[in-house]
Backbone bond lengths (Angstrom), bond angles and torsions (degrees), N, CA, C in turn:
res aa  C-N    CA-C-N  psi(-1)  N-CA   C-N-CA  omega(-1)  CA-C   N-CA-C  phi
1 X - - - 1.470 - - 1.462 112.08 -
2 X 1.308 117.68 136.21 1.446 117.48 -173.89 1.506 110.73 -85.73
3 X 1.315 117.60 171.69 1.504 121.17 -175.83 1.541 111.74 -61.20
4 X 1.257 115.38 -44.90 1.527 117.70 178.93 1.535 114.23 -53.00
5 X 1.383 108.65 -50.33 1.499 111.30 -179.10 1.395 109.00 -62.63
6 X 1.258 127.77 -40.66 1.412 133.82 -177.67 1.573 108.29 -61.04
7 X 1.310 115.60 -51.85 1.449 120.13 176.54 1.552 112.02 -58.81
8 X 1.356 116.35 -46.83 1.461 120.33 -178.13 1.708 112.10 -63.80
9 X 1.324 111.86 -32.14 1.427 115.30 174.25 1.570 110.67 -70.58
10 X 1.156 117.52 -30.12 1.562 124.09 175.35 1.423 106.31 -71.54
11 X 1.277 122.70 -45.96 1.515 122.05 -178.73 1.462 112.25 -66.65
12 X 1.383 119.89 -37.32 1.471 124.44 175.21 1.529 111.02 -66.68
13 X 1.283 117.28 -30.44 1.490 122.15 177.37 1.532 105.26 -65.22
14 X 1.249 118.10 -43.86 1.507 120.20 -179.40 1.521 107.35 -70.60
15 X 1.306 121.61 -37.61 1.413 123.10 -174.42 1.589 103.24 -70.02
16 X 1.234 124.30 -28.73 1.458 126.39 179.31 1.533 109.03 -63.43
17 X 1.312 117.68 -26.77 1.422 115.14 177.15 1.617 114.92 -85.26
18 X 1.259 112.38 -3.89 1.437 123.52 -179.18 1.584 115.71 -106.89
19 X 1.308 116.88 -26.94 1.410 130.54 -167.51 1.558 110.93 -128.78
20 X 1.242 117.49 153.87 1.495 121.55 173.56 1.541 109.43 -75.25
21 X 1.500 108.56 154.57 1.519 112.79 179.43 1.425 113.65 -57.12
22 X 1.433 115.77 -30.93 1.402 123.42 -177.15 1.623 109.51 -60.68
23 X 1.371 108.30 -47.70 1.504 114.78 -178.08 1.499 108.31 -64.37
24 X 1.300 120.86 -40.04 1.448 124.56 -175.06 1.506 103.62 -66.97
25 X 1.256 118.75 -52.41 1.504 117.77 -178.37 1.442 115.08 -63.36
26 X 1.319 118.29 -40.50 1.460 120.03 -177.45 1.552 112.96 -67.80
27 X 1.300 115.81 -45.29 1.516 120.98 -171.17 1.389 113.93 -96.93
28 X 1.352 118.85 -27.00 1.627 117.01 -166.44 1.547 102.64 -116.63
29 X 1.231 130.23 7.97 1.441 122.71 -167.73 1.547 109.58 -77.51
30 X 1.307 120.12 -20.36 1.458 117.69 176.73 1.566 111.78 -127.40
31 X 1.328 112.49 35.79 1.451 121.11 177.89 1.543 108.71 -96.58
32 X 1.363 114.82 160.43 1.498 115.75 174.58 1.396 110.36 -154.25
33 X 1.326 118.00 158.27 1.478 120.50 -177.07 1.485 101.17 -93.28
34 X 1.392 112.32 117.98 1.498 119.57 -177.41 1.624 113.08 -75.88
35 X 1.397 108.49 -43.60 1.366 112.16 -178.30 1.543 104.57 -164.21
36 X 1.398 113.36 151.33 1.446 125.66 169.23 1.432 107.45 -134.54
37 X 1.400 110.75 121.37 1.454 119.37 -176.46 1.541 105.59 -134.01
38 X 1.334 119.27 122.66 1.601 115.85 -174.81 1.433 108.64 62.38
39 X 1.302 110.73 -124.66 1.440 119.18 -177.79 1.602 109.16 -114.63
40 X 1.305 116.00 29.00 1.422 118.98 178.20 1.472 108.11 -118.84
41 X 1.361 115.51 125.72 1.419 125.41 178.25 1.566 111.18 -107.25
42 X 1.296 124.19 129.34 1.448 126.59 174.68 1.431 112.47 -109.14
43 X 1.277 124.98 118.32 1.402 133.16 -166.80 1.531 104.65 -116.02
44 X 1.458 114.83 128.90 1.547 119.07 -176.99 1.483 106.85 -110.26
45 X 1.344 111.07 135.49 1.447 118.34 167.90 1.610 109.39 -126.28
46 X 1.261 117.21 125.05 1.489 120.70 -169.66 1.615 109.15 -72.86
47 X 1.310 118.56 -16.31 1.380 123.05 -173.81 1.569 106.64 -109.36
48 X 1.233 118.58 114.96 1.423 125.13 -174.20 1.556 112.67 -61.65
49 X 1.268 113.70 -36.53 1.656 115.20 172.31 1.558 109.78 -60.53
50 X 1.358 110.80 -50.34 1.537 109.58 175.59 1.416 116.92 -56.02
51 X 1.368 114.52 -43.10 1.494 124.76 179.87 1.554 109.59 -50.72
52 X 1.280 110.89 -50.38 1.544 119.89 -174.95 1.529 104.94 -68.51
53 X 1.269 125.27 -39.27 1.435 126.57 -177.37 1.452 110.52 -69.57
54 X 1.418 115.36 -46.91 1.494 116.83 175.43 1.519 114.75 -59.54
55 X 1.399 110.88 -38.47 1.559 114.37 -178.95 1.593 109.73 -66.90
56 X 1.374 116.40 -38.57 1.383 115.94 179.58 1.489 120.65 -76.92
57 X 1.363 115.60 -34.41 1.456 121.06 -172.89 1.493 114.20 -108.10
58 X 1.356 119.24 -20.69 1.484 118.05 -167.01 1.500 113.93 -123.53
59 X 1.364 118.42 -7.04 1.509 121.86 -175.07 1.523 110.90 -57.54
60 X 1.258 118.46 -38.53 1.516 126.83 -176.28 1.581 102.63 -65.75
61 X 1.402 118.04 -47.16 1.376 116.02 -175.99 1.480 117.96 -69.57
62 X 1.350 111.71 -36.64 1.447 120.87 170.52 1.583 113.34 -53.34
63 X 1.320 107.52 -50.31 1.516 113.86 179.43 1.397 114.43 -62.83
64 X 1.405 118.56 -43.68 1.425 122.73 166.41 1.475 119.29 -47.64
65 X 1.388 113.05 -41.84 1.384 118.97 -178.66 1.491 110.54 -72.04
66 X 1.296 120.13 -44.53 1.506 118.68 169.61 1.523 117.27 -54.27
67 X 1.422 113.33 -44.59 1.397 116.04 178.01 1.431 115.07 -61.67
68 X 1.396 118.09 -36.74 1.473 124.84 174.76 1.532 113.26 -61.12
69 X 1.467 115.09 -40.48 1.361 117.94 -178.07 1.564 115.82 -76.10
70 X 1.189 114.56 -29.48 1.523 122.69 -164.64 1.537 104.44 -116.38
71 X 1.246 125.30 -7.35 1.507 126.41 177.85 1.501 107.87 55.93
72 X 1.318 118.62 32.95 1.502 123.02 178.47 1.606 107.20 -140.14
73 X 1.342 111.80 160.64 1.441 118.12 175.56 1.582 108.40 -79.91
74 X 1.284 118.03 127.24 1.461 123.71 176.90 1.550 115.32 -112.59
75 X 1.214 114.17 150.27 1.515 125.17 172.93 1.527 100.33 -102.02
76 X 1.355 116.58 130.01 1.469 125.28 175.71 1.441 109.27 -118.55
77 X 1.464 110.72 123.32 1.564 119.63 174.51 1.429 106.75 -114.45
78 X 1.417 112.90 132.33 1.516 115.25 179.56 1.639 98.62 -106.73
79 X 1.322 114.79 133.20 1.458 116.55 174.25 1.545 105.04 -124.43
80 X 1.346 117.01 163.83 1.408 120.60 -179.26 1.563 110.56 -136.97
81 X 1.394 112.43 -166.02 1.504 114.64 -171.35 1.548 111.69 -55.17
82 X 1.320 116.79 -44.51 1.458 124.35 177.40 1.508 114.70 -47.07
83 X 1.440 112.72 -38.49 1.404 124.82 -173.87 1.545 110.03 -88.98
84 X 1.339 119.50 -6.94 1.459 121.62 -168.08 1.568 107.03 -81.45
85 X 1.262 119.69 120.42 1.456 126.75 -175.90 1.598 107.31 -67.84
86 X 1.352 114.26 -21.38 1.496 112.68 -177.37 1.555 113.73 -95.99
87 X 1.293 121.36 8.37 1.433 125.63 177.63 1.552 107.64 -73.80
88 X 1.347 116.92 133.87 1.416 121.22 -179.72 1.680 119.03 -41.55
89 X 1.296 111.94 -39.98 1.479 118.01 -178.62 1.496 104.97 -64.94
90 X 1.311 120.75 -44.21 1.426 121.06 -177.63 1.506 116.50 -72.63
91 X 1.285 116.18 -29.98 1.500 119.65 174.56 1.458 113.96 -65.70
92 X 1.364 117.22 -38.06 1.484 119.21 -179.59 1.476 116.81 -97.23
93 X 1.334 115.10 -4.35 1.400 124.31 -177.50 1.418 116.23 66.32
94 X 1.268 115.33 23.64 1.536 122.82 -173.71 1.519 106.88 -97.33
95 X 1.392 112.99 149.11 1.437 122.96 171.42 1.476 107.03 -102.83
96 X 1.253 114.95 166.51 1.454 120.25 171.20 1.400 108.95 -80.66
97 X 1.464 115.65 111.01 1.459 113.53 -173.45 1.552 109.00 -116.93
98 X 1.257 119.25 24.83 1.372 129.37 178.54 1.493 111.27 -47.79
99 X 1.295 113.91 -56.55 1.522 117.89 -179.00 1.506 115.06 -62.10
100 X 1.333 115.56 -36.89 1.425 120.20 176.85 1.528 116.69 -70.49
101 X 1.358 114.71 -24.31 1.544 117.10 173.67 1.449 118.65 -70.06
102 X 1.294 115.00 -20.80 1.528 119.06 -177.62 1.590 109.89 -113.56
103 X 1.342 109.95 119.93 1.480 114.28 179.30 1.480 101.46 -136.14
104 X 1.352 114.64 168.13 1.533 122.62 -173.59 1.511 104.78 -80.19
105 X 1.437 119.31 -3.76 1.399 115.29 179.61 1.578 110.90 -90.89
106 X 1.300 117.24 -9.13 1.475 120.01 179.77 1.533 112.42 -74.54
């Protein structure tokens, strides 16, 4: 287990004291800690709807959990699939042009 996975498991353990198990299982089951540098933690959620919900409703609780664990003030950034540099569209620099490829003129 790498260090980011270990830290994220500890953060989620703290979150479990603040949230219901349903909330943890629904919103955080497929999240991961991408990086932690200085006092900045980057959390990844592969589903953009979940990312938006986590960002809107749980960022403060995540930040508080990091602060509790490390006894320091943290900045928490939530990123999703559209922000993932490893996604196929980002690697090739291509956009989805399906709708632009089909016109009534063809």
